[in-house]
C-alpha positions as CSV (number, residue, x, y, z in Angstrom):
1,M,6.9,-39.3,1.0
2,R,2.8,-37.7,0.7
3,K,2.9,-37.7,4.8
4,I,6.2,-35.8,5.0
5,K,5.0,-33.5,2.6
6,I,1.9,-33.0,4.3
7,Y,3.3,-33.1,7.5
8,L,6.6,-30.1,6.2
9,T,3.4,-27.8,5.1
10,I,1.3,-28.0,8.6
11,I,5.5,-27.9,10.5
12,S,5.8,-24.2,7.7
13,V,2.2,-23.2,7.6
14,L,2.2,-23.4,11.8
15,T,5.6,-21.9,11.8
16,I,4.7,-19.0,9.7
17,S,1.7,-18.1,11.9
18,F,3.4,-18.1,15.0
19,L,5.8,-16.2,14.0
20,G,3.5,-14.3,12.7
21,L,1.5,-13.3,16.4
22,Y,5.2,-13.0,17.5
23,F,5.6,-10.6,15.6
24,Y,1.9,-8.8,16.1
25,Q,2.9,-9.0,19.9
26,I,6.4,-7.2,19.7
27,Q,4.4,-4.7,18.4
28,E,1.3,-3.8,20.1
29,L,4.0,-4.2,23.5
30,V,5.5,-1.8,21.7
31,R,3.1,0.8,21.4
32,G,2.1,0.2,24.4
33,S,4.9,0.9,25.5
34,Y,5.4,4.4,23.8
35,L,1.4,5.5,24.8
36,L,3.2,5.0,27.9
37,S,5.6,7.1,27.7
38,N,3.7,9.7,25.6
39,T,1.3,9.8,29.0
40,Q,4.7,10.0,31.4
41,K,5.8,13.2,30.0
42,D,2.1,14.9,29.1
43,F,1.4,13.6,33.2
44,L,4.6,15.8,33.7
45,K,3.9,18.3,31.6
46,I,0.6,19.1,33.6
47,E,1.8,18.9,36.6
48,T,3.4,21.5,36.5
49,E,1.0,23.9,34.3
50,N,-0.5,23.0,38.1
51,L,2.4,23.5,40.1
52,S,3.0,27.5,38.5
53,F,-0.9,27.8,39.0
54,S,-1.3,27.2,41.5
55,Q,1.5,29.1,42.5
56,Q,-0.8,32.2,41.2
57,N,-3.2,31.5,42.8
58,V,-1.4,31.7,46.3
59,E,-0.7,35.4,44.7
60,N,-4.2,36.7,43.8
61,S,-5.5,35.3,46.2
62,S,-3.2,37.6,49.2
63,L,-6.3,39.9,51.0
64,A,-4.1,42.4,49.8
65,K,-4.3,42.2,46.3
66,I,-8.4,40.9,47.2
67,E,-8.6,44.5,49.3
68,E,-7.4,46.1,46.0
69,E,-9.6,44.3,43.5
70,V,-12.7,45.8,45.9
71,L,-10.8,49.3,46.0
72,A,-11.3,49.3,42.1
73,L,-14.4,47.5,41.9
74,N,-16.0,50.5,43.9
75,F,-17.8,47.7,46.9
76,I,-19.0,49.7,50.2
77,K,-20.5,49.0,53.2
78,N,-24.0,48.4,53.3
79,D,-25.4,49.1,57.6
80,R,-28.9,47.9,56.8
81,I,-30.2,44.6,56.2
82,K,-33.5,44.0,54.3
83,Y,-35.1,40.7,54.6
84,I,-37.5,39.7,52.4
85,P,-40.6,37.5,53.9
86,L,-41.3,34.9,52.9
87,S,-44.4,32.4,52.8
88,N,-44.5,28.8,54.3
89,D,-45.2,27.4,51.2
90,Y,-41.3,28.1,50.2
91,L,-40.2,26.3,53.1
92,V,-38.6,23.6,53.3
93,R,-40.6,20.4,55.1
94,K,-39.6,16.7,55.4
């Protein structure tokens, strides 16, 4: 009789332990699935933002737009270029 109680106690403890482990694994699986779903949503959101930014970049980098910005900044053409003489001490050597 005493052996049966010990076996039943061991089986009960093992059953409860395995059930706890099972529920823990299910919880981790659900959490991982939730995180993956959120990451995919964030990725799609960032991808659409990237697409809209690249379209804006194409519109903003057209030659006509650049010309307008240059004219607005009052740049002038420089026909004379002056070079600063450097001694050999500032040159890179192998």
